[in-house]
Structures are given as C-alpha cells and as structure tokens.
C-alpha positions as CSV (number, residue, x, y, z in Angstrom):
1,M,-12.4,-8.9,15.6
2,A,-11.6,-5.3,13.8
3,E,-14.2,-3.8,11.4
4,T,-12.8,-5.0,7.7
5,P,-12.1,-1.8,6.6
6,R,-14.7,-0.2,3.4
7,L,-13.2,-0.8,0.5
8,P,-14.6,-0.5,-3.0
9,S,-14.1,-3.1,-6.0
10,L,-10.6,-2.6,-7.4
11,T,-11.6,-3.4,-11.1
12,W,-14.2,-0.6,-10.4
13,L,-11.8,2.0,-8.8
14,R,-9.6,1.7,-12.0
15,T,-12.4,2.5,-14.6
16,F,-13.2,5.2,-12.3
17,E,-9.7,6.8,-12.7
18,A,-9.9,6.1,-16.2
19,C,-13.2,7.9,-17.1
20,A,-11.9,11.0,-14.5
21,R,-9.2,11.4,-16.2
22,H,-10.6,10.9,-19.9
23,R,-13.7,12.8,-19.1
24,N,-15.1,10.2,-21.4
25,F,-16.3,6.6,-20.7
26,T,-15.6,5.6,-24.5
27,A,-12.4,6.4,-24.3
28,A,-11.8,5.3,-20.8
29,G,-13.1,1.8,-22.1
30,E,-10.9,1.7,-25.0
31,E,-7.8,2.4,-23.2
32,L,-9.0,-0.2,-20.6
33,G,-10.1,-2.5,-23.1
34,L,-14.1,-2.5,-21.7
35,T,-16.6,-2.0,-23.8
36,Q,-18.7,1.6,-23.0
37,A,-21.5,-0.4,-21.4
38,A,-19.5,-2.8,-19.5
39,V,-18.1,1.3,-18.5
40,S,-21.2,2.3,-17.0
41,Q,-22.1,-0.6,-15.1
42,H,-18.4,-0.3,-13.1
43,I,-19.2,3.1,-12.8
44,R,-23.3,2.3,-11.4
45,S,-21.8,0.1,-9.7
46,L,-19.2,2.3,-7.9
47,E,-21.6,5.0,-7.3
48,A,-24.1,2.3,-5.5
49,E,-20.9,1.4,-3.5
50,L,-20.1,4.9,-2.3
51,G,-23.4,6.5,-2.2
52,A,-23.0,9.0,-4.2
53,L,-23.3,10.3,-7.4
54,L,-19.3,10.5,-9.8
55,F,-20.3,12.0,-13.0
56,T,-22.6,14.1,-14.3
57,R,-23.2,13.5,-18.3
58,Q,-22.8,15.8,-20.8
59,R,-23.1,15.9,-24.6
60,R,-19.1,15.3,-25.4
61,G,-18.4,13.7,-22.1
62,V,-18.6,13.9,-18.6
63,E,-17.5,15.8,-15.5
64,L,-17.1,15.3,-12.5
65,T,-19.1,15.9,-9.6
66,A,-17.6,17.6,-6.4
67,E,-17.2,14.5,-4.3
68,A,-16.1,12.3,-7.4
69,G,-13.2,15.7,-8.0
70,A,-12.8,15.7,-4.2
71,Y,-11.9,11.4,-4.0
72,L,-9.9,11.0,-7.4
73,P,-6.1,13.0,-6.0
74,H,-7.0,9.5,-3.5
75,I,-7.1,7.3,-6.2
76,Q,-4.1,8.2,-8.2
77,G,-1.8,8.6,-5.1
78,V,-3.0,4.9,-4.5
79,F,-2.3,3.9,-8.2
80,R,0.9,5.4,-7.9
81,G,1.8,3.9,-4.9
82,L,0.9,0.4,-6.0
83,A,2.6,1.7,-9.4
84,R,6.3,2.2,-7.3
85,S,5.8,-0.4,-5.0
86,T,5.3,-2.4,-7.4
87,T,8.5,-1.3,-9.6
88,E,10.7,-1.6,-6.4
89,L,9.5,-4.9,-5.7
90,F,9.4,-7.0,-8.8
91,G,11.2,-4.8,-11.3
92,R,10.6,-3.3,-15.1
93,R,11.5,-5.5,-18.3
94,G,11.6,-8.9,-16.8
95,G,12.5,-8.1,-13.0
96,Q,15.5,-6.7,-14.1
97,D,15.7,-3.4,-11.5
98,V,17.5,-3.5,-8.2
99,A,17.1,-1.2,-5.4
100,L,20.4,0.1,-3.6
101,R,20.3,2.1,-0.1
102,C,23.8,3.4,0.8
103,P,25.8,6.2,3.0
104,I,26.3,9.2,0.4
105,S,30.4,8.6,1.4
106,F,30.0,5.4,0.2
107,A,28.0,6.1,-2.9
108,L,30.5,8.7,-3.8
109,L,33.8,7.5,-2.8
110,W,33.9,3.6,-3.0
111,L,30.6,2.9,-5.2
112,A,30.5,5.9,-7.9
113,P,34.0,4.7,-9.5
114,R,33.3,1.4,-10.0
115,L,29.5,1.9,-11.2
116,P,31.3,2.2,-15.1
117,G,32.2,-1.8,-15.0
118,F,29.3,-2.6,-13.5
119,A,27.0,-0.8,-16.1
120,A,29.5,-2.6,-18.8
121,A,28.9,-5.6,-17.2
122,F,25.1,-5.7,-16.9
123,P,23.7,-3.8,-19.4
124,Q,20.2,-5.2,-18.6
125,I,19.9,-4.0,-15.4
126,R,19.1,-1.2,-13.9
127,L,20.2,0.1,-10.3
128,L,18.2,2.1,-8.5
129,L,20.5,4.2,-5.9
130,T,19.1,5.7,-3.0
131,T,21.7,7.4,-0.7
132,V,20.9,8.3,3.0
133,H,22.8,10.6,5.5
134,I,22.2,9.4,9.3
135,P,21.7,6.0,10.7
136,A,17.3,6.9,11.1
137,D,16.9,6.9,7.3
138,Y,16.8,3.2,7.9
139,A,14.1,3.2,9.7
140,E,11.8,2.4,6.7
141,D,12.7,-1.3,6.6
142,R,12.4,-2.5,3.0
143,E,12.7,-5.4,0.2
144,G,15.9,-4.0,-1.3
145,F,20.0,-4.2,-1.0
146,D,20.8,-1.6,2.1
147,I,24.7,-1.1,2.4
148,R,24.8,-0.4,6.7
149,F,27.9,0.8,8.5
150,G,28.7,-1.3,12.2
151,V,29.9,-4.7,13.1
152,G,27.5,-6.5,10.8
153,S,24.4,-7.3,13.2
154,F,21.2,-5.8,12.1
155,D,18.0,-6.3,12.9
156,G,16.0,-8.7,10.6
157,R,18.4,-8.6,7.9
158,D,21.9,-10.9,6.6
159,S,24.8,-9.1,5.8
160,H,27.8,-9.4,3.9
161,R,31.0,-7.4,4.9
162,L,32.2,-5.1,2.1
163,T,35.2,-3.5,4.0
164,W,37.2,-3.2,7.5
165,E,37.3,0.6,8.6
166,R,41.2,2.2,9.0
167,L,41.5,5.3,10.5
168,L,45.1,7.4,9.5
169,P,45.1,11.1,10.0
170,A,46.0,13.2,6.8
171,A,46.0,16.6,5.2
172,A,46.3,18.0,1.7
173,P,50.6,18.8,0.7
174,A,50.3,21.6,0.3
175,L,48.9,22.7,3.9
176,L,51.3,20.3,5.6
177,A,54.6,22.2,2.9
178,G,53.9,25.5,5.6
179,L,54.6,23.8,8.9
180,A,58.0,24.2,10.2
181,S,58.5,21.0,11.4
182,P,56.2,17.4,10.3
183,D,55.2,17.1,13.9
184,Q,53.3,20.3,13.9
185,W,50.4,19.3,12.6
186,V,49.0,18.4,15.4
187,R,48.5,22.8,15.8
188,L,46.3,22.6,12.5
189,P,43.0,22.2,12.8
190,L,41.1,18.6,13.0
191,L,38.6,17.5,11.2
192,S,35.6,15.5,12.3
193,V,32.3,13.4,11.5
194,A,29.2,14.5,13.6
195,G,27.2,11.0,15.4
196,G,28.9,8.4,16.0
197,R,32.0,8.8,14.1
198,E,33.8,11.3,16.5
199,L,37.2,8.6,17.0
200,W,40.3,11.4,17.3
201,P,40.3,10.5,20.9
202,D,40.9,6.8,20.4
203,W,43.3,7.5,17.7
204,F,45.5,9.8,19.4
205,A,45.0,7.1,22.3
206,R,46.3,4.4,20.3
207,A,49.3,6.6,18.9
208,G,49.9,7.8,22.5
209,M,49.8,11.4,21.8
210,A,48.1,14.0,24.5
211,A,44.3,15.3,22.7
212,P,44.9,19.0,21.3
213,G,41.4,19.5,22.0
214,R,37.7,19.3,20.6
215,P,37.8,19.3,16.4
216,S,37.3,22.4,15.0
217,L,35.1,21.9,12.0
218,V,32.5,18.8,12.5
219,F,30.3,18.0,9.4
220,D,27.5,15.5,8.6
221,S,29.3,13.1,6.2
222,F,32.7,11.9,6.0
223,A,32.7,13.0,1.9
224,V,32.6,16.2,2.4
225,A,34.8,16.1,5.7
226,L,37.1,14.6,2.6
227,E,36.3,17.6,0.4
228,A,37.7,20.1,3.3
229,A,40.8,18.0,4.0
230,K,41.3,18.5,0.2
231,A,40.7,22.1,0.4
232,G,43.0,22.6,2.9
233,A,41.3,23.1,6.0
234,G,42.9,20.5,8.1
235,V,43.5,17.1,9.0
236,V,40.9,14.4,8.4
237,L,40.8,10.7,9.6
238,A,40.9,9.1,6.3
239,S,38.6,6.5,6.3
240,R,39.9,3.9,4.7
241,P,39.0,2.1,1.9
242,L,37.0,4.6,1.3
243,A,40.0,7.5,0.9
244,D,42.3,4.9,-0.8
245,R,42.0,6.7,-4.2
246,V,42.3,9.9,-2.5
247,L,45.5,8.5,-0.9
248,E,46.9,7.4,-3.5
249,E,46.6,10.2,-6.0
250,G,48.0,12.5,-3.8
251,L,45.6,15.0,-3.1
252,L,45.9,13.7,1.0
253,Q,49.4,13.2,2.7
254,P,49.3,11.0,5.7
255,V,50.7,12.2,8.8
256,S,51.4,9.7,10.7
257,E,51.6,6.2,9.9
258,I,49.4,4.1,13.1
259,E,46.3,3.1,12.0
260,L,43.0,3.1,14.1
261,A,41.2,-0.1,13.1
262,G,38.2,-1.9,14.6
263,E,35.3,-4.4,13.6
264,R,33.6,-1.5,11.5
265,G,33.1,-1.0,8.4
266,H,30.6,-1.5,5.8
267,F,28.1,-4.1,5.0
268,I,25.3,-5.0,2.4
269,T,22.1,-6.2,3.7
270,I,19.5,-8.1,2.1
271,P,16.1,-8.8,4.3
272,A,16.7,-12.3,6.8
273,G,16.1,-15.5,4.4
274,R,14.5,-13.9,1.5
275,A,15.9,-15.6,-2.4
276,Q,17.6,-13.5,-4.4
277,A,16.3,-13.4,-8.1
278,P,18.9,-13.8,-10.5
279,H,19.7,-10.9,-11.2
280,E,19.7,-9.6,-7.3
281,Q,22.2,-12.0,-6.7
282,A,24.4,-11.2,-9.7
283,V,24.7,-7.6,-8.3
284,L,25.5,-9.0,-5.0
285,D,28.1,-11.3,-6.5
286,W,29.6,-7.6,-8.4
287,I,29.9,-5.9,-5.4
288,L,31.4,-8.7,-2.9
289,G,33.4,-9.0,-6.2
290,E,34.7,-5.4,-6.0
291,A,35.1,-5.7,-2.6
292,G,37.7,-8.7,-2.6
C-alpha cells in the first residue's frame, strides 16, 4: 500500500499564509474571522506538525523564519492553483463562467465575428477563451468545452459537429489580374498549412490535374495562410466555411469551382457523460445554433 503523503491541515496552512502576508497575527485573524488566540493556536499546531519554527515575534508583528520564507511561495502557489481550478470548473458569480478552448483559426475566422451577438444574448455569462495551435495542445484534458478538428471521434469526449470542411483554391484579385489567362494560376506560389493539412495533391487529383509541385510557403495556422493569400502571396486552399466571409467580401477570388470535400470538420466536444450546468448548456445551444 502506498504511503499517505504528509499534508498539514489546510486550515492551518491558510492561517499561515495570511499571517505571512500581513506579518501580523491580529490582521490575519481579522481577514479570516478568527480571534488572535485561534490564529496563534493554528500556527503552534502547524509548527509542531512541521517540527520547525515559522515566525519570530517582534514588537509590532512577526517575521518569517528562513524555513517559513522558503515554504511560503509553495503554499501560495497551491492556493492560487485551487482558486484557478475552482473558477474554471465552477465559475464565479453563481457559476456563469464557461471555458472554451479552440484552434486559433476557428477563433479568429468563425467565432470572433459572432461574439457581439453572444455578448448581447448572454450578458451574465463570461466566456473564457483559450486558443491552441497544434493537436498536442489538447494533451492536457479538462472539463470545459473544446472545439476540435477531425472526423468526430475524440477519446473520452462527446462531440457535436459544427462544420464540414470544403477546400476551394482562391487568390487575391490583384494577383489574378496580372495573369495572361485564368488557367495560369497554377504557376503562382501555392500556400499550405503545416501538419496533417497538406491537401494540395488531393485537390489536384480531385480536379484531374497534375500537381505543379510542392507548396512555396507553409504556415502553422490556416488564419495566417489566409492573410498571406489576401496580401497576394499566392493561392490558398480556402477552408470553408471559415473562409466564407473573405470570399463573400471579394478579398479572395476562387480560381476554380472544384471543391475538395470530406468527412473532416470542427466539433464542439465535452467530457463524455458529463452533465452540463444551465449556463453551459446555453452556450452549447448557442454555438450549435450558430453552426446551423
């Protein structure tokens, strides 16, 4: 049987942290709602448990011993971690915080334009948004919502589809205007996204065309590749629906009507079997509604 780790009373540690911060037992007691006698008793009990003196008494307060000074940052770090976890899992102000983690391209291109509507619809809910760049960023599993890209199967999580990806080659109108004929776009630099997103060979196969070669520029996110294409750097496989707004505004122009479609897309995921609080369910319903 594993040995039970040595852990002093959390109440004693909380009292120690307040005393160390105030350098005064009376002030610590006022913060914690304890009498000075109770504070002193907690400190004596903790010192006995640790076998070390934590404070030296001064005329106007107390000073930390060397051992206590080394111990304090660890205790404060633990309390900050507890506070952060409590906020993330249970929220503030009646549980109105919702944590959402999603790819940066999805956050910029799909979610951000819809956030004014969210804020107007749910003024009491605070959305805690974290962006990720690569699949490995999801290695630390957690209780909040994750938006992930794939075919819908994610270990330990239930998923709801938000998008079906469709890839359409597009370029800036000014770049295309310089071509002698529309079909010469294949001579332009091809822009791609690093990782498992290199799909130019698949698109050319779908179009029945010979691939002209490797992409000239490779980016770590689709959002950056899209910005480069808007600036005239080359032709990008515009991932729809993320790129729909850019295409509708004419900032990019399709160079072909052929789309490469598949089973992949974005999904909002939650820990498998976890019941949602009412405010969490409201956010989930809103996102699914926006996805149509």
